[in-house]
C-alpha positions as a Markdown table, in Angstrom:
| # | Residue | x | y | z |
|---|---|---|---|---|
| 1 | Met | -0.3 | -0.1 | -0.1 |
| 2 | Ser | 1.0 | 3.1 | -1.0 |
| 3 | Leu | 2.0 | 6.0 | 1.0 |
| 4 | Gln | -0.9 | 8.2 | -0.9 |
| 5 | Asp | -3.6 | 5.3 | -0.2 |
| 6 | Lys | -2.4 | 4.7 | 3.5 |
| 7 | Val | -3.4 | 8.4 | 4.3 |
| 8 | Met | -6.1 | 8.4 | 2.2 |
| 9 | Ala | -7.4 | 5.8 | 4.6 |
| 10 | Glu | -6.5 | 7.7 | 7.7 |
| 11 | Met | -8.5 | 10.5 | 6.4 |
| 12 | Lys | -11.5 | 8.7 | 5.7 |
| 13 | Ala | -11.2 | 7.1 | 9.4 |
| 14 | Ala | -10.7 | 10.8 | 10.4 |
| 15 | Met | -13.4 | 11.9 | 9.0 |
| 16 | Lys | -16.0 | 9.1 | 10.3 |
| 17 | Asn | -14.2 | 10.1 | 13.9 |
| 18 | Lys | -15.0 | 13.5 | 13.1 |
| 19 | Asp | -10.9 | 14.6 | 14.2 |
| 20 | Ala | -10.1 | 17.8 | 12.9 |
| 21 | Ala | -6.9 | 17.8 | 14.0 |
| 22 | Ala | -6.0 | 14.5 | 12.5 |
| 23 | Leu | -8.2 | 15.5 | 9.3 |
| 24 | Glu | -6.6 | 18.8 | 9.1 |
| 25 | Ala | -2.2 | 17.3 | 9.3 |
| 26 | Leu | -3.7 | 14.5 | 6.6 |
| 27 | Arg | -5.0 | 16.4 | 4.5 |
| 28 | Ala | -1.2 | 18.7 | 4.3 |
| 29 | Val | 0.3 | 15.5 | 3.5 |
| 30 | Lys | -1.8 | 14.9 | 0.8 |
| 31 | Ser | -1.5 | 18.2 | -0.8 |
| 32 | Glu | 2.8 | 18.1 | -0.1 |
| 33 | Leu | 2.5 | 14.5 | -1.8 |
| 34 | Leu | 0.1 | 16.1 | -5.0 |
| 35 | Leu | 2.5 | 18.8 | -5.1 |
| 36 | Ala | 5.7 | 16.7 | -5.2 |
| 37 | Lys | 4.2 | 14.2 | -7.8 |
| 38 | Ser | 3.2 | 17.1 | -9.8 |
| 39 | Asn | 6.5 | 18.6 | -10.6 |
| 40 | Ala | 8.7 | 18.3 | -13.3 |
| 41 | Glu | 11.9 | 15.9 | -12.3 |
| 42 | Thr | 9.3 | 13.2 | -10.0 |
| 43 | Lys | 6.9 | 12.7 | -13.3 |
| 44 | Asp | 7.5 | 8.3 | -12.7 |
| 45 | Gly | 6.2 | 8.8 | -9.0 |
| 46 | Leu | 8.3 | 9.4 | -5.2 |
| 47 | Thr | 10.7 | 7.4 | -4.4 |
| 48 | Glu | 10.3 | 5.9 | -0.7 |
| 49 | Glu | 12.8 | 8.6 | -0.1 |
| 50 | Gln | 11.4 | 11.9 | -1.2 |
| 51 | Glu | 8.4 | 10.9 | 0.9 |
| 52 | Ile | 10.0 | 10.2 | 3.5 |
| 53 | Lys | 11.8 | 14.1 | 3.3 |
| 54 | Ile | 8.3 | 15.5 | 2.5 |
| 55 | Leu | 6.6 | 13.9 | 6.0 |
| 56 | Gln | 9.8 | 15.1 | 7.9 |
| 57 | Lys | 9.2 | 18.7 | 6.3 |
| 58 | Leu | 5.5 | 18.5 | 7.2 |
| 59 | Val | 6.9 | 17.1 | 11.2 |
| 60 | Lys | 9.8 | 19.6 | 11.6 |
| 61 | Gln | 7.1 | 23.0 | 10.3 |
| 62 | Arg | 5.3 | 21.9 | 12.9 |
| 63 | Lys | 6.9 | 21.3 | 16.0 |
| 64 | Glu | 8.5 | 24.3 | 14.9 |
| 65 | Ser | 5.1 | 26.5 | 14.8 |
| 66 | Ala | 4.7 | 25.0 | 18.7 |
| 67 | Val | 7.5 | 26.4 | 19.5 |
| 68 | Val | 7.1 | 30.1 | 18.0 |
| 69 | Phe | 3.5 | 29.5 | 20.1 |
| 70 | Thr | 4.9 | 28.0 | 22.8 |
| 71 | Glu | 7.1 | 31.2 | 23.0 |
| 72 | Gln | 4.3 | 33.0 | 22.7 |
| 73 | Gly | 1.9 | 31.7 | 25.6 |
| 74 | Arg | -0.1 | 30.4 | 22.8 |
| 75 | Glu | -0.8 | 27.2 | 23.9 |
| 76 | Asp | -4.0 | 26.9 | 22.9 |
| 77 | Leu | -2.7 | 26.9 | 19.3 |
| 78 | Ala | 0.7 | 24.7 | 19.9 |
| 79 | Gly | -1.2 | 22.3 | 20.9 |
| 80 | Pro | -3.1 | 21.6 | 17.8 |
| 81 | Glu | 0.7 | 21.9 | 16.1 |
| 82 | Leu | 2.0 | 19.0 | 17.7 |
| 83 | Ala | -0.6 | 16.7 | 17.9 |
| 84 | Gln | -0.6 | 17.4 | 13.8 |
| 85 | Ala | 3.1 | 16.9 | 13.9 |
| 86 | Ala | 2.7 | 13.6 | 16.2 |
| 87 | Ile | -0.2 | 12.1 | 13.2 |
| 88 | Ile | 2.7 | 12.6 | 10.4 |
| 89 | Glu | 5.0 | 11.2 | 12.3 |
| 90 | Lys | 3.5 | 7.8 | 12.1 |
| 91 | Phe | 3.6 | 7.2 | 8.2 |
| 92 | Leu | 7.6 | 7.5 | 9.5 |
| 93 | Pro | 9.9 | 4.8 | 9.4 |
| 94 | Glu | 10.6 | 4.5 | 13.6 |
| 95 | Gln | 13.1 | 7.0 | 15.1 |
| 96 | Met | 16.8 | 5.1 | 16.1 |
| 97 | Ser | 17.8 | 6.1 | 18.9 |
| 98 | Val | 20.3 | 8.4 | 20.6 |
| 99 | Glu | 22.6 | 5.3 | 21.5 |
| 100 | Glu | 22.0 | 3.7 | 18.1 |
| 101 | Ile | 22.9 | 7.6 | 16.3 |
| 102 | Glu | 26.1 | 7.6 | 18.3 |
| 103 | Lys | 27.5 | 4.4 | 17.0 |
| 104 | Val | 26.6 | 5.2 | 13.3 |
| 105 | Val | 27.7 | 8.2 | 13.9 |
| 106 | Val | 31.1 | 6.7 | 15.5 |
| 107 | Ala | 31.3 | 3.8 | 13.2 |
| 108 | Ile | 31.5 | 6.9 | 10.2 |
| 109 | Ile | 34.2 | 8.7 | 12.0 |
| 110 | Glu | 36.3 | 5.8 | 12.2 |
| 111 | Lys | 36.0 | 4.9 | 8.1 |
| 112 | Thr | 36.4 | 8.5 | 7.4 |
| 113 | Gly | 39.4 | 9.1 | 9.4 |
| 114 | Ala | 38.0 | 12.6 | 10.5 |
| 115 | Ser | 39.6 | 14.4 | 13.5 |
| 116 | Ser | 38.1 | 18.0 | 12.7 |
| 117 | Met | 35.7 | 20.3 | 12.4 |
| 118 | Lys | 37.0 | 20.6 | 9.1 |
| 119 | Glu | 35.7 | 17.1 | 8.2 |
| 120 | Met | 31.3 | 18.0 | 10.0 |
| 121 | Gly | 30.5 | 18.4 | 6.2 |
| 122 | Gln | 31.8 | 14.9 | 5.1 |
| 123 | Val | 30.6 | 12.4 | 8.5 |
| 124 | Met | 27.3 | 15.1 | 8.2 |
| 125 | Gly | 27.1 | 13.3 | 4.1 |
| 126 | Met | 27.8 | 9.4 | 4.5 |
| 127 | Ala | 25.2 | 10.0 | 7.8 |
| 128 | Ser | 22.5 | 12.0 | 7.2 |
| 129 | Lys | 22.6 | 9.7 | 3.8 |
| 130 | Glu | 22.7 | 6.0 | 5.7 |
| 131 | Leu | 20.6 | 7.6 | 8.5 |
| 132 | Ala | 18.0 | 8.7 | 5.9 |
| 133 | Gly | 13.8 | 8.4 | 7.8 |
| 134 | Lys | 15.6 | 7.3 | 10.7 |
| 135 | Ala | 16.4 | 10.2 | 12.9 |
| 136 | Asp | 16.4 | 14.2 | 12.8 |
| 137 | Gly | 18.8 | 15.9 | 10.9 |
| 138 | Lys | 19.3 | 17.9 | 13.8 |
| 139 | Thr | 19.9 | 15.6 | 16.0 |
| 140 | Ile | 22.6 | 13.7 | 13.9 |
| 141 | Ser | 24.5 | 17.2 | 13.6 |
| 142 | Thr | 25.3 | 17.4 | 17.1 |
| 143 | Ile | 26.5 | 13.6 | 18.0 |
| 144 | Val | 28.8 | 14.8 | 14.7 |
| 145 | Arg | 29.8 | 18.2 | 16.2 |
| 146 | Asn | 30.3 | 16.5 | 20.0 |
| 147 | Lys | 32.2 | 13.7 | 18.7 |
| 148 | Leu | 34.6 | 15.8 | 16.3 |
| 149 | Ala | 34.9 | 18.5 | 19.0 |
| 150 | Gly | 35.1 | 16.2 | 22.2 |
């Protein structure tokens, strides 16, 4: 079952349950998928990697909005954003723990022989490719920075 089919099935369930937050999040996912499919470079359809990137972008947007709303004291707006992020995250592959990410990063650092912050870009490139969809870029970056600095 494709991601779009899964989203449509969830949308039907959300409509039946009158779940406005879920419906809004799922409509956003559907919209982004349709937009990406209409791009000239994706005429063959979206790859799983492209779909994951779209989902990650949507989750990141909602979490960032929730942080801004919380900073402004608008918990009434932050709550729905976090709820939507949680709904979209259900379509992502299971995220790795910090310890699992650290193991992969350490292995990449050993493999490349990186020893300073100058090689951070090289390590980040390999780590991002290997951990695509399984870990947040910000978490990967923090771990790489800590390992190369220390």
